[in-house]
C-alpha positions in Angstrom: 109.9 106.2 65.9 109.5 109.9 66.7 107.6 110.6 63.5 105.4 107.5 64.0 104.4 108.6 67.5 103.8 112.2 66.5 101.7 111.2 63.5 99.8 108.7 65.6 98.9 111.1 68.4 98.8 114.5 66.8 96.5 113.3 64.0 93.7 113.2 66.6 94.0 117.0 66.8 94.2 117.7 63.1 91.7 120.6 63.3 93.7 122.3 66.1 96.9 121.9 63.9 95.0 123.3 60.9 94.1 126.3 63.0 97.8 126.6 64.1 98.9 126.5 60.4 96.4 129.2 59.4 97.3 131.6 62.2 101.0 131.0 61.8 100.8 131.8 58.1 99.1 135.0 59.0 101.7 135.8 61.6 104.6 135.1 59.2 103.0 137.2 56.4 102.6 140.1 58.8 106.2 139.7 60.0 107.5 139.8 56.4 105.3 142.8 55.5 106.4 145.0 58.4 110.0 145.8 57.0 108.5 147.1 53.8 106.1 149.4 55.6 109.0 150.6 57.7 111.1 151.3 54.6 108.2 153.2 53.1 107.8 155.4 56.2 111.5 156.3 56.0 111.9 156.7 52.2 108.5 158.2 51.4 107.5 159.9 54.6 110.6 161.0 56.6 112.7 161.7 53.5 110.0 163.9 51.9 108.7 165.4 55.2 105.2 164.0 54.5 103.7 163.9 58.0 100.3 162.6 56.8 101.9 159.6 55.0 104.0 158.9 58.2 100.8 158.9 60.3 98.7 156.8 58.0 101.4 154.2 57.2 102.4 154.2 60.9 98.9 153.4 62.0 98.5 150.8 59.4 101.9 149.3 60.5 100.6 149.3 64.1 97.5 147.4 63.0 99.6 144.9 61.2 101.8 144.5 64.3 98.8 143.9 66.5 97.4 141.4 64.0 100.8 139.6 64.0 100.8 139.4 67.8 97.2 138.1 68.0 97.8 135.5 65.3 101.0 134.4 67.0 99.4 134.1 70.4 96.3 132.3 69.0 98.6 129.8 67.1 100.6 129.1 70.3 97.3 128.6 72.2 96.1 126.0 69.7 99.5 124.3 69.5 99.7 124.0 73.3 96.2 122.4 73.4 97.2 119.9 70.7 100.5 119.1 72.3 99.1 118.7 75.8 96.3 116.5 74.5 98.8 114.3 72.7 100.9 114.1 75.8 97.9 113.1 77.8 97.0 110.4 75.3 100.6 109.0 75.2 100.7 108.8 79.0 97.3 107.1 79.1 98.4 104.5 76.5 101.8 103.8 78.2 100.0 103.4 81.5 97.4 101.1 80.0 100.2 99.1 78.3 102.2 98.8 81.5 99.0 97.8 83.4 98.7 94.8 81.1 102.3 93.7 81.6 103.0 90.5 83.4 105.6 90.5 86.2 108.1 89.4 83.5 107.9 92.6 81.5 107.9 94.9 84.5 111.1 93.2 85.7 112.7 93.5 82.3 112.1 97.3 82.0 112.4 98.1 85.7 109.8 100.1 87.6 112.0 103.2 87.8 112.5 103.2 84.0 108.8 102.7 83.3 108.1 105.7 85.5 110.7 107.8 83.7 109.3 106.8 80.3 105.8 107.8 81.2 106.9 111.2 82.7 110.1 112.7 81.5 110.2 111.0 78.1 106.6 111.9 77.4 107.3 115.5 78.4 110.2 115.7 75.9 108.0 114.5 73.1 105.2 116.8 74.2 107.5 119.8 74.3 108.8 119.0 70.7 105.2 118.7 69.5 104.3 122.1 71.0 107.4 123.9 69.7 107.3 122.1 66.4 103.6 123.0 65.7 104.6 126.6 65.8 108.2 126.7 64.7 107.8 124.1 62.0 105.8 126.6 60.0 107.4 129.8 61.2 111.1 128.9 60.8 111.2 127.8 57.1 108.7 130.4 55.9 110.4 133.2 57.8 113.8 132.2 56.4 112.7 131.5 52.8 110.3 134.5 52.7 113.1 136.7 54.2 115.5 135.6 51.5 113.0 136.3 48.7 112.1 139.8 50.1 115.8 140.6 50.9 116.8 139.7 47.3 113.9 141.8 45.9 115.0 144.7 48.2 118.7 144.7 47.3 120.3 142.1 45.0 123.8 143.6 45.5 123.9 142.7 49.2 122.4 139.2 48.9 125.8 137.6 48.7 126.0 138.2 52.5 123.0 135.8 52.9 124.7 133.2 50.8 127.7 133.2 53.1 126.1 133.5 56.6 123.2 131.0 56.2 125.3 128.0 55.2 127.7 128.8 58.1 124.8 128.7 60.5 123.5 125.4 59.1 127.0 123.7 59.2 127.5 124.8 62.8 124.0 123.5 63.8 124.7 120.2 62.1 128.0 119.7 63.9 126.5 120.4 67.3 123.4 118.2 66.7 125.5 115.3 65.6 127.3 115.4 69.0 124.0 115.8 71.0 122.3 112.5 69.8 124.5 110.1 71.8 124.7 112.5 74.8 120.9 112.6 75.0 120.6 108.8 74.9 123.2 108.5 77.7 121.4 111.2 79.7 118.1 109.4 79.6 119.7 106.1 80.7 121.5 107.8 83.6 118.2 109.5 84.6 116.7 106.0 84.8 119.5 105.0 87.1 118.9 108.1 89.4 115.2 107.3 89.6 115.8 103.7 90.3 118.2 104.4 93.2 115.8 107.0 94.7 112.9 104.6 94.5 115.0 101.8 96.1 116.1 104.1 98.9 112.7 105.5 99.6 110.9 102.1 99.6 113.8 100.4 101.5 114.5 103.2 104.0 114.0 101.0 107.0 116.5 98.4 105.7 119.0 101.1 104.9 118.8 102.5 108.4 118.7 99.1 110.1 122.0 98.2 108.4 123.5 101.7 108.9 123.9 102.1 105.2 122.9 105.8 104.9 126.4 107.0 104.0 127.0 104.2 101.5 123.6 104.9 99.9 124.3 108.6 99.8 127.6 107.8 98.0 125.7 105.5 95.6 123.2 108.3 94.8 126.0 110.9 94.6 127.8 108.8 92.0 124.7 108.4 89.9 123.9 112.1 90.3 127.4 113.0 89.3 127.2 110.8 86.2 124.0 112.6 85.0 125.6 116.0 85.9 128.6 115.2 83.7 126.5 114.3 80.7 124.2 117.3 81.4 127.3 119.6 81.5 128.4 118.3 78.2 125.0 119.0 76.7 125.0 122.4 78.3 128.4 123.3 77.0 127.2 122.6 73.5 124.3 124.9 74.0 126.6 127.5 75.5 129.0 127.2 72.6 126.3 127.2 69.9 124.2 130.4 70.6 127.2 132.8 71.1 128.5 131.5 67.7 125.1 132.0 66.2 125.0 135.6 67.5 128.5 136.2 66.3 127.6 135.2 62.8 124.4 137.3 63.0 126.2 140.4 64.3 129.1 140.1 61.8 126.4 139.8 59.0 124.6 142.9 60.3 127.8 144.9 60.6 128.7 143.8 57.0 125.3 144.9 55.8 125.8 148.3 57.4 129.3 148.7 56.0 128.6 147.7 52.4 125.1 149.1 52.5 126.4 152.4 53.8 128.7 152.6 50.8 125.7 152.1 48.5 123.7 154.8 50.4 126.6 157.1 50.1 126.8 156.5 46.4 123.0 157.1 46.1 122.3 153.7 44.7 120.2 152.6 47.8 117.8 154.5 50.0 118.2 154.5 53.8 114.7 152.9 54.3 115.6 150.1 51.8 118.8 149.4 53.7 117.0 149.4 57.0 114.4 146.9 55.5 117.2 144.7 54.2 118.7 144.6 57.7 115.4 143.6 59.1 115.1 140.8 56.6 118.6 139.6 57.5 117.4 139.4 61.1 114.3 137.5 60.1 116.4 135.0 58.0 118.8 134.5 60.8 115.9 134.2 63.3 114.3 131.5 61.1 117.6 129.6 60.8 118.2 129.8 64.5 114.6 128.6 65.3 115.1 125.7 62.9 118.4 124.9 64.6 116.8 125.0 68.0 114.1 122.7 66.7 116.7 120.4 65.3 118.5 120.3 68.6 115.3 119.3 70.4 114.7 116.5 68.0 117.6 114.2 69.1 116.4 114.2 72.7 112.8 113.8 71.8 113.8 111.0 69.4 115.6 109.1 72.1 112.5 109.6 74.4 110.2 108.5 71.6 112.3 105.4 71.0 112.0 104.5 74.7 108.2 105.2 74.7 107.9 103.0 71.6 109.7 100.2 73.3 107.0 100.1 75.9 104.1 100.5 73.4 105.5 97.9 71.0 106.2 95.3 73.8 103.8 92.4 73.8 103.0 91.1 77.2 103.7 87.4 77.7 100.3 87.5 79.4 98.4 86.8 76.2 94.7 87.5 76.7 92.4 85.1 74.8 90.0 86.8 72.4 87.0 84.9 73.8 88.2 83.9 77.2 86.1 81.8 79.5 84.2 83.9 81.9 82.0 81.3 83.6 84.1 78.6 85.3 82.6 75.1 85.5 84.0 74.2 88.9 84.2 77.6 90.8 86.8 77.5 93.6 88.9 74.6 92.3 92.6 74.8 91.7 94.7 72.1 89.9 98.4 72.2 88.9 99.5 69.5 86.5 103.3 68.8 86.0 104.0 72.6 86.2 107.4 73.9 85.3 108.5 77.5 85.4 111.7 79.3 84.4 112.4 83.0 85.0 113.5 85.1 81.9 117.2 84.8 81.3 117.6 82.0 83.9 119.5 78.9 82.9 117.4 76.4 84.9 113.8 76.2 86.0 112.9 77.2 89.6 109.9 74.9 89.6 109.6 71.4 88.1 107.0 68.6 88.2 104.6 70.4 90.5 101.2 68.7 90.6 98.4 69.1 93.3 94.8 70.0 93.4 92.4 71.8 95.8 88.7 71.3 95.7 86.2 74.1 96.5 86.3 74.9 100.2 89.5 73.0 100.9 92.6 74.4 102.4 96.0 73.6 100.8 99.2 74.7 102.5 102.6 75.1 100.8 105.7 74.9 102.9 109.4 74.6 102.2 112.8 76.2 102.9 113.7 79.7 101.8 114.1 79.8 98.0 112.2 76.6 97.4 109.8 78.4 95.0 106.7 78.9 97.2 105.9 82.5 96.2 106.7 81.7 92.5 104.3 78.8 92.7 101.3 80.8 94.0 102.0 83.6 91.4 101.1 81.1 88.7 97.6 80.6 90.1 96.3 84.1 89.3 98.5 84.1 86.2 101.0 86.7 87.2 103.4 84.6 85.3 102.7 82.0 82.6 104.0 78.5 83.2 106.9 77.3 81.1 105.5 73.8 81.0 102.5 71.9 82.3 99.2 73.7 83.1 97.3 75.5 85.9 93.6 75.1 86.1 91.3 77.4 88.1 87.6 76.7 88.3 88.2 73.8 85.9 89.6 76.0 83.2 93.2 76.4 82.0 94.2 79.9 83.2 95.6 80.7 79.7 92.1 80.1 78.2 90.3 82.1 80.9 89.2 85.8 80.6 91.9 87.5 82.7 89.5 89.9 84.5 87.2 87.0 85.4 90.2 84.9 86.6 91.4 87.8 88.8 87.9 88.4 90.1 87.7 84.9 91.4 91.0 85.1 93.3 91.8 87.2 96.3 95.6 87.5 96.7 97.3 88.6 99.9 101.0 89.1 98.9 104.0 88.5 101.2 104.5 92.3 101.5 101.0 93.8 101.4 100.7 97.2 99.8 98.2 99.8 100.9 97.3 102.8 98.7 97.1 106.4 99.7 93.6 107.1 100.9 91.5 105.8 103.8 91.0 102.5 105.5 87.6 102.2 103.7 89.0 103.1 100.3 91.7 100.4 100.7 89.2 97.8 101.8 86.9 98.7 98.9 89.8 98.5 96.4 88.5 95.4 94.7 84.7 96.0 95.3 83.7 99.7 95.4 80.0 98.9 96.2 80.8 97.1 99.5 78.9 98.5 102.5 80.4 99.6 105.8 78.8 96.6 107.4 80.7 94.3 105.0 83.9 96.2 105.7 83.5 95.7 109.5 82.6 92.0 108.9 85.8 91.5 106.9 87.8 93.3 109.7 86.2 91.0 112.3 87.4 88.0 110.3 90.9 89.6 109.8 91.1 90.5 113.5 91.4 94.2 112.6 88.3 95.7 114.1 90.0 96.7 117.4 92.8 98.8 115.9 90.6 100.4 113.2 88.1 101.5 115.9 90.9 103.0 117.9 92.1 105.1 114.9 90.9 108.7 114.9 88.3 108.4 112.2 87.6 104.7 112.1 87.1 103.6 108.5 87.7 107.1 107.3 91.2 107.3 108.9 93.9 108.2 106.5 96.4 105.7 105.2 99.8 106.9 103.9 101.3 105.6 100.7 102.3 102.0 101.2 100.6 101.9 104.6 103.7 103.4 106.3 101.6 104.9 109.1 100.4 101.5 110.4 102.4 98.6 111.7 103.4 95.5 109.7 100.8 93.3 111.5 98.0 95.9 110.9 99.0 96.2 107.2 98.7 92.4 106.9 95.3 92.3 108.5 94.0 95.2 106.3 95.3 93.4 103.3 93.5 90.2 104.4 90.3 92.1 105.0 90.6 93.7 101.6 90.8 90.3 100.0 87.8 89.1 102.0 85.7 92.2 100.9 86.4 91.2 97.3 84.4 88.0 97.9 86.6 85.7 95.8 86.1 82.0 95.3 89.8 81.4 96.1 91.9 83.1 98.7 95.7 82.9 98.3 97.9 83.9 101.3 101.6 84.3 100.7 103.0 84.0 104.2 100.4 86.6 105.2 100.3 85.8 108.9 104.0 86.2 109.6 103.7 89.6 111.3 100.9 88.3 113.6 101.4 87.0 117.1 100.4 83.4 117.7 97.1 84.3 119.4 96.0 86.6 116.6 97.1 84.1 114.0 95.0 81.4 115.6 91.9 83.6 116.0 92.2 84.8 112.4 92.5 81.3 111.0 89.6 80.1 113.0 87.5 83.0 111.8 88.5 82.3 108.2 87.6 78.6 108.4 84.3 79.4 110.3 83.0 82.4 108.2 84.3 81.3 104.8 83.9 77.6 104.7 83.1 77.5 100.9 86.1 79.6 99.9 89.2 77.7 98.8 92.3 78.7 100.7 95.9 78.4 99.4 98.3 79.2 102.2 102.0 79.7 102.0 103.5 79.7 105.5 106.8 79.5 107.3 105.1 78.9 110.6 104.0 75.3 110.9 101.4 76.0 113.5 99.5 78.0 110.9 98.9 75.1 108.6 98.6 71.9 110.7 94.8 71.9 110.1 95.1 72.1 106.3 93.4 69.5 104.2 96.6 69.0 102.3 100.2 70.2 102.7 102.5 70.5 99.8 106.2 70.3 100.7 108.7 72.0 98.3 112.5 71.6 98.3 114.7 73.1 95.6 111.7 73.8 93.3 110.3 70.3 93.4 107.6 68.5 95.4 109.0 66.2 98.0 105.8 65.5 99.8 102.1 66.0 99.9 99.5 65.0 102.5 98.1 65.9 105.9 100.2 67.0 108.8 100.1 63.5 110.4 100.8 61.8 107.1 103.8 64.0 106.3 105.3 63.4 109.7 105.4 59.7 108.8 106.5 60.0 105.1 108.5 63.2 104.6 111.9 63.7 106.0 112.0 67.4 104.8 108.7 68.2 106.5 109.7 66.4 109.7 112.9 68.5 109.8 110.9 71.7 109.5 108.5 70.6 112.2 111.3 69.6 114.6 113.1 72.9 114.0 110.0 74.9 114.9 108.0 72.9 117.4 110.6 70.6 118.8 108.5 67.6 118.0 110.3 64.3 118.1 109.1 62.8 114.9 
């Protein structure tokens, strides 16, 4: 998977990679040439006392060194551009893929894991791409070129290379084999840390309300300790590896000095030649160490690439038709026919045999006990989930045959827990329709009974909203979410218990304004409060995932025991 992802995304930057290759070749060639120049200065200049030769060769050596530095910096610059571009493209593709997921896929992966995959995992692949673009050329050429030049320089000492290089490779292979499972475990535990942090930050009020701070701290400490233990094991391998590398390198250098010194003493090798051989040994070792470092980066990047690939290769259950319907024959209508729905991995359906219809402009309410499937039911209307059986029609078209954007554009959903984005009141209200005027925003706020508190805010429509709307109350959040849905100008408004945080007076005024100002908009209302839905054209009663009644308020009081019990429990009506 790692090779597939790197090939797919780095191929877009082939010209940058070609430039990296050219400059890296120049850098390696200069690096391999420098020891020979150094040897010449010692053997032909210093040994003979030829000052002119020392100056001319020294200046040439300086020029080669400057060229090597410039080539290396330029190669790194182009490699960084290619790697950063590839990282940006991977993040964009992962984000685009996740944006197309249904609720089912998001739940399967987990929000925390998806965030980690699009940040930390992409960073690991990006880092490998940047280091690999430079080291992948430098390491093998430096090692192979060093061996060739070292053998040419002195055949008699080459046996030291035949001993030290295999030792380095064996050591690297043993460590890398241990690192692969550790990196896989590390990424999984990082997911867990992110998930716990996300839960605690988003649920901070619940944590404090139930005095669970210490327990949550212990929970986080446990997850944090788990990742520390794995990280420590990885770190210990790194700590063990590089000292051993340096030990082998230093022993090799000492051996070269020892045996080379004997040859110099015997007059069979010149001092400059021995010095060049030592430099080539250093370059060979450097190349092997760089290759080993790259090889150690590969396991972690491979695990990350596998996790990224899982997202990119996942097919959303929300299949978008190639030529989806964009013009609905009966705008505003909703019809469910014998709908059944089962959550992934569940043994039994949560909804069975659900059938009802809403004509354009009608109001249909859905009531039932907690866990009866109300929220799940209305999630099927905008196709957040696909039905397991039966069909859902919006605008006279099966939602599975409709163009998804056109379907969503025709529906304004106000979720049970409305979410506001970081920005201003105006930017949140314009979220679904950027061209909306200020007058339209104020009109929507009038309907949602939100004008008063927005006018009291320091900057009115330009007042800042914190992430999640944490700087406004629950009732204000609900009214802003309702106003946002109204600004969208949908044919169908779906309210998932969206009036629960409102007092009875505000609730009544809001409903009256909705009915009065938006008479042609179909309204699907989930409500726990019976007073909210007594005026509905039809009320659907759910119990245990099945329909146990449908009709007006008066009809259900006569025909539905479940509905009558709900009414009696709230209003004290003797049915």
